[in-house]
C-alpha positions in Angstrom: 7.2 26.9 44.5 6.2 22.9 45.8 2.3 23.2 43.2 4.2 24.6 40.4 7.3 21.9 40.6 4.8 19.6 40.7 2.7 20.5 37.6 5.7 20.9 35.7 6.8 17.6 37.0 3.1 15.8 35.7 3.6 17.8 31.9 7.2 16.5 31.8 6.3 12.6 32.2 2.8 13.0 30.4 5.6 14.2 27.3 7.5 11.5 28.0 4.6 8.9 27.8 3.1 10.6 24.9 5.9 11.8 22.5 6.9 8.8 21.1 3.1 8.2 20.2 2.9 11.4 18.6 6.3 10.5 16.4 4.7 7.3 15.6 1.7 8.7 14.2 3.5 11.4 11.9 6.4 8.9 10.6 3.1 6.3 10.2 1.1 9.6 8.1 4.2 10.0 5.6 6.3 12.1 7.5 9.5 10.0 6.7 10.4 11.1 3.1 12.4 8.6 2.1 11.9 5.3 3.9 8.7 3.3 2.1 9.2 4.9 -1.1 9.6 3.0 -3.9 13.3 2.2 -5.4 14.4 0.5 -8.5 16.3 -2.5 -8.1 17.6 -4.7 -11.2 16.8 -8.2 -10.9 14.0 -8.3 -8.6 10.8 -8.3 -10.8 10.8 -12.2 -11.1 10.8 -12.4 -7.6 7.5 -10.0 -6.7 5.6 -11.8 -9.3 3.3 -14.5 -7.8 3.7 -17.5 -10.2 0.6 -18.1 -12.4 -0.5 -20.6 -14.6 -1.1 -19.8 -18.4 -4.5 -21.0 -17.9 -5.1 -18.4 -15.3 -3.5 -15.8 -17.4 -6.3 -16.2 -20.2 -8.9 -16.6 -17.6 -7.9 -12.9 -16.1 -7.2 -11.8 -19.2 -10.8 -12.8 -20.8 -12.4 -11.0 -17.5 -10.6 -8.2 -17.6 -11.6 -7.6 -21.4 -15.8 -8.3 -20.6 -16.3 -6.1 -18.1 -17.0 -3.0 -19.5 -14.9 0.0 -18.2 -12.9 -2.6 -16.0 -14.4 -5.2 -13.3 -16.2 -4.0 -10.5 -14.2 -3.1 -7.0 -12.5 -6.3 -5.2 -12.8 -8.0 -8.4 -10.1 -9.9 -10.2 -8.5 -8.3 -12.7 -5.4 -8.1 -14.9 -3.8 -4.8 -16.7 -5.0 -5.9 -19.9 -3.2 -5.0 -23.1 0.0 -3.8 -21.1 3.0 -5.9 -21.7 4.1 -6.2 -18.0 2.4 -7.9 -14.5 -0.9 -9.6 -15.4 -1.2 -9.2 -11.5 -4.9 -10.4 -10.1 -6.1 -8.9 -7.2 -8.3 -6.1 -5.4 -8.4 -3.0 -7.3 -9.3 0.4 -6.3 -9.4 4.0 -7.3 -7.3 6.6 -6.4 -9.2 9.7 -4.4 -9.2 11.6 -7.8 -10.0 8.9 -9.8 -6.5 9.6 -12.0 -5.3 6.0 -10.9 -6.5 2.2 -10.6 -4.5 0.1 -7.8 -4.3 -3.8 -8.4 -3.2 -5.5 -5.0 -3.1 -8.5 -3.9 -1.3 -9.8 -0.3 1.5 -12.5 0.1 0.5 -14.6 2.5 -3.6 -14.1 1.6 -4.9 -13.7 4.2 -3.4 -10.5 5.6 -1.6 -12.7 9.2 -1.9 -11.2 12.4 2.0 -10.3 13.7 3.5 -11.4 11.1 5.1 -9.5 8.1 3.8 -9.7 4.5 4.2 -8.1 1.0 2.3 -6.4 -1.0 2.6 -6.7 -5.0 1.1 -3.9 -6.5 0.1 -2.6 -10.3 -0.9 1.0 -10.8 -2.8 1.6 -13.8 -3.4 5.3 -15.4 -7.2 5.5 -15.1 -7.5 8.7 -17.6 -5.0 7.2 -20.4 -7.2 3.6 -20.8 -5.6 1.9 -17.8 -2.4 2.1 -19.8 0.3 0.4 -17.2 2.4 3.3 -14.8 5.7 2.0 -14.0 7.4 5.5 -14.0 5.7 7.0 -10.6 7.3 7.1 -6.6 5.1 5.1 -4.4 4.6 4.4 -0.8 2.5 2.1 0.6 1.3 2.9 4.5 -1.3 1.1 6.9 -3.1 2.7 9.9 -5.8 1.9 12.1 -7.9 5.4 12.4 -10.2 3.9 15.6 -6.6 3.4 17.5 -5.3 6.1 16.4 -2.1 4.2 15.2 0.1 3.2 12.5 2.6 0.0 11.9 5.6 -0.2 14.1 7.4 -0.6 10.8 7.8 1.1 7.8 7.9 -0.8 4.4 10.4 -1.0 1.8 8.8 -0.7 -1.5 10.6 -1.4 -4.4 10.0 -1.4 -8.8 10.0 -4.6 -10.1 11.2 -5.3 -13.6 7.8 -6.1 -15.2 6.3 -2.7 -14.3 4.7 -3.2 -10.8 5.8 -2.6 -7.3 6.1 -4.8 -4.4 6.0 -3.3 -0.8 8.1 -6.0 1.8 8.0 -5.5 5.6 4.3 -4.9 6.2 2.9 -5.9 9.9 0.1 -5.6 11.4 0.6 -6.0 14.9 -3.2 -6.2 16.2 -6.6 -7.9 14.5 -9.1 -5.5 13.9 -10.5 -2.7 11.0 -7.1 -2.0 9.3 -6.7 0.9 6.7 -4.4 0.2 3.9 -2.5 3.5 1.7 -1.0 4.0 -1.2 0.2 7.2 -2.4 0.9 7.8 -5.8 3.6 10.8 -7.2 3.5 11.3 -10.4 4.5 14.8 -12.2 5.0 16.5 -8.9 1.8 15.3 -7.7 0.8 13.0 -4.8 -2.5 11.4 -5.1 -3.9 8.5 -2.4 -5.8 5.4 -3.3 -7.0 3.7 0.1 -8.9 0.3 1.5 -10.3 -1.1 4.5 -8.8 -4.6 5.6 -10.0 -6.8 8.3 -7.4 -9.0 10.2 -8.7 -11.5 12.2 
């Protein structure tokens, strides 16, 4: 009887220690349906877009139009020909190839254990890279090698210029992080992801 009780006690202690970790992993992997989803908020677009000079806007458009089929991943690009944000930043493609995600972080580089924001533009890769502003966006991050995500759930909002901004991102430790952009449109979800190293 004493041995059985002792084993049950160990199981109880193990569950108490590991259960919060598993719950945070499930939430970090998208288990929470409402938190971190994009919500439209009027009047927010002007604050979310990074200020840029007319000179840099022209340079961005020239760079985007001169690269055949778009710029290489990681190159500064802009949504050419689209009415909306002309966001320079890192360019990644979704896993199924339907979307191109262009993002920048504020501040850059990403600080350790301090909040930051991610400005995002989504382009439809199958329709001439037209601006996508009717999608639902979920932004998250994880450290797969450490088997944990962020300790916070960011809030994603649509901006008036057709982009998105994720606020409240926080990488609580240095190392290799994976940044996830889950794009839901017309009943289908597709993920774009990128690897980020934080010092």
